[in-house]
N, C-alpha and C positions, 0 to 999 in steps of 0.2 A: 648638801647633795647637789643644786644646783652650780655651785663651784665646781663640783669635778666632770659634770656633764659638759661646761664649756670649758674646761681643759683636753674634756674628749674630742669635741670637734676642732683643737686649736693644734691639736698631734699632725705633724708633715710626717708626707711621707711622700719622697722626691721633691720636695720643697714646693710642695703644696699642701694645705690642709687638711682634714681627712672631709672635716664639711663639706667643701666641694665635693669631693668621692660620691661623698654619701650625695647628697643634691641633683650630680649626675648623673648618677644610678636612677635614683628615684624619677625623674624627669626623662629617662630613656622608657623605664616603665611604663610610667603614664603613658608615653608617645605610643609606645608601644601598643598598649590598649583600647586605645582612640582608634590607631588606624585598625586593628582589630575590628572593632564597633562599626568602625564606616565601610571596612570592607565587606561585615558580614550583612547591612544592609542593603550596600548595592550588589551581593549576590542574589539576595532575596526579591532586591525589583528586578534584576534578571534574568532571574527564574518565572517571577510571574508575567514579564513582557512576551519571556517565551514560551509559557503554557500557552499565552492568550493567542499570541500567534499560530502557535500548531496547533489551537483545537480553531481556530477559523481557517486553518488551511484543511485538518481533516474534513471539516465542514462542506467547505468548497469539495473537496474532491468527493467527498459522499455524493453530494448535488449531483455531480457533474456523471457518475455512476448512475446515479436511478434516474437519470433525464437519459441517461443510451440507452439504458435498460426499455425505458417506457416507451424509447424510439424505434429499437428494435422490433418491438412488438408489434407496431401501428406500423411499421414502413411500407408492409406488404399492401396497408391500401394508399397510401398516397398517389398522387396522382402519375409522377414521376417511375415509379419501381419500375425497375426491368422486366418484371414477369405479372401475370394475369396472380391475381390475387389468389382465386381458388383452383390456382392449380402450382401453392406454394405451402411446402412445411415447414414449420418452425420447429428447428433441431437446437439454436441455442448455444451448444458448444460441440464441436470445436467450430463451429459454422453456425450461420444464423437461419439461413433457411434452405431448400434443396426444393428446385421449381424443375418440376415434369412440363415440361412444354408440349402443348399439344395434349393434355390427360384428357381433357374439356370436350374433346373433340374424337377419342378413342383409340387415338394411338399417339403416341409419344414422339415426336421429333428429335428432341434433343432434352439434355439436363442440366441445369444451370446451378453451380453451389454458388451462394450469394453472402456475402457478408455485409453486413451494416456499421457503417465506420459515422460518426460524430465528431463536431467540431475540428480538431488536430492531431485526433487519433492514429495511430497507425497498426497496423496489423501485430501481433506480436508473432514470437518463433512458431508456435504451433500454427496458428494462421500462414505465417507463408510455407510453412514446410508442406502443408497441406496445396495452398495457393501451387507449388511447385509439382507435387504432386499430379496433379489432377493436366497443369500445362505439358507436364512430360509425359502424358498419359499413361501413367502408373495406378491404372485405376482398373478393378474387376470387378465383375459380378458373378456375387458367389451363392448358388441354390445349396440348401441346406436341408437334408429331409431327415425325416426323422419315420423309418416305416416300420406299419406296425404288423410287419414279418420277419423282422432282422431282429438280431440278438437285442438291439436296443428296447424293446416292449417293454419290459423288466422294466431297465431304467427308465425308460420315458413314464409309466405307471407310474413307479416311485416318486417321480419330481413333481406330476401331480396330483398325486394324494394329497 
């Protein structure tokens, strides 16, 4: 049996013994699996590092957002705020405050739209469009009345019920 096995490996193809072909094929398979295992290990390590980095970044962003929101809420009470704190109303979105300058004296002189920013944050698209609307004087005062004498009476009562 051993003689048959030895003679099998001595068979030559293109002048090279079959044993060399088998050893070469076996080596290729072994190196492929070693490379695969190394790649898997490296990928797992890279994924862990990426997840750790992304979690840290998300935490930092979350802290910055919370800090900004808290700062927005208390900004009206800071000494250099551009309006009297008793004359401002917090809106939140799409801007932070509306100041009714002169309200404490009983006569509103002007109205200020105030957006509070922290750090190096910029106005977003909506905030920029609001600023542009105010600066180009595209501002309206709308008085909306619900009269009890009109046809809206039933609608108003059903809405309030």
